[in-house]
Phi, psi and omega in degrees: 000114189287142173091352180225151186239168175126140182291314180228171182299156346286134173276152181206178182301331181255338183083000184298332186275356191297139177299338184221147173276167177290147170301156021278153173241125184259140184230141168219128181201171175254125178247137181244113190235143164229144189237138177209177177245127180238185172298115178310321177304327179294323178290315187293326181298332178270005186250102180289158176296142018258022178278142183229157174302143171290160181297168183298327177291352183244022176059070181299333186273001183293134185227138169243132166244118189245125175259131178231136177250105186256154159238135182218149181210172175269185183286345173277353183060021184294333177297328186294336172285342184227080197298341178296335179270359184244335188262136170201169180238150171211162173227128178220151177259122183240132177234184180239154179211167179246133182204133172057034175078024180214171185253130179240154163274151182212124175272126185258328178217144182200139174236143178225170183240009175226145188295319184286333177283328170304310185292321181300315180298315178300328174289328177277350185096355174291133183275062185288141177229160172290142178202173172246120186232134174223148184210143175299133167264129181287148183238161172246346175225159182073181178246016179269040184171163173281156173267160174272086188203157168313130176101346187284144184237124183244142185230164176201151181219152175228133179222158174204145185051046180061013183243136168288125178259325188203149167218135177232155177226139179228125177250117190285141174248334177173180172304162177211155188285330183216172176249051176103170182238351189287320181271026190259016185232165176305146177284141172235120192226158170259138171249115182242144163213119185292154175289163185282348172283355180047041187255025181079009182247136184266134169289333186226121176211097181232147171262113184238162179223156172204166171205156181288160166237168183043052182282134179241142176229125173275174179306144177261142178234153180234162179186184177277149187232152175229144172214144176237126174246139188242147184282163174203148186289345180238019182225148185243013188298328178290351175288347182256031184300143183296139159266329182198136183275139175266306183170172180236154179211159177223134177201148168272138182222139175232144177198168184230129178257130177222018172126161183241207183217131182273128182265322174213127186243000000 
């Protein structure tokens, strides 16, 4: 588009109005995760062709609900000078699938609380919606929060359209080698955009993958987990209702996104 600048809309003569700076995008955040087992058929129902459910030997009903308190910025770090542009929270649901002979992680539902995070997710293939997300912050001084130590209790809540969708609690029992296994593979997402004619044909229909670079992982903590999911007329989170809890986890994570790859276009 001649005469305008900007990585994403709105593009302008200066590019200053764009929702997003060009990649790379850097992320640092605290993740509170809970994992459980649901009916594998409920997971399969969320996987469009050509994706299939993982085999019985891979725990096909495993689900992760992850809350994240993020700070992010572009390569010039400009957002850090204006924190309202860098800080956001999200909650996302991850399952696993099979494609091209390998196992992938896939985000099936996700909510964020800032417009730039929403737009960035749509570019990456995350099906982001707006929501209200809150999570307990561990502390190292005072009594206004749990310590990262056995007995520490961390909680998080998710709401959208004025309805509470989920609440989780994790009671820490000790250090862990990982912060779960469901979100432990490269992500495989679809990017969709219907044609302006609204005739059932997509202008954009791609299968894409991505992974972070320069990943830094803080110490992980594990514990027992509780989760409650609540119904909504416009959400389907309760279709993944737990049959059995696996566990809960907390970890600080840093990563950089510099672009993905089109797997099938």
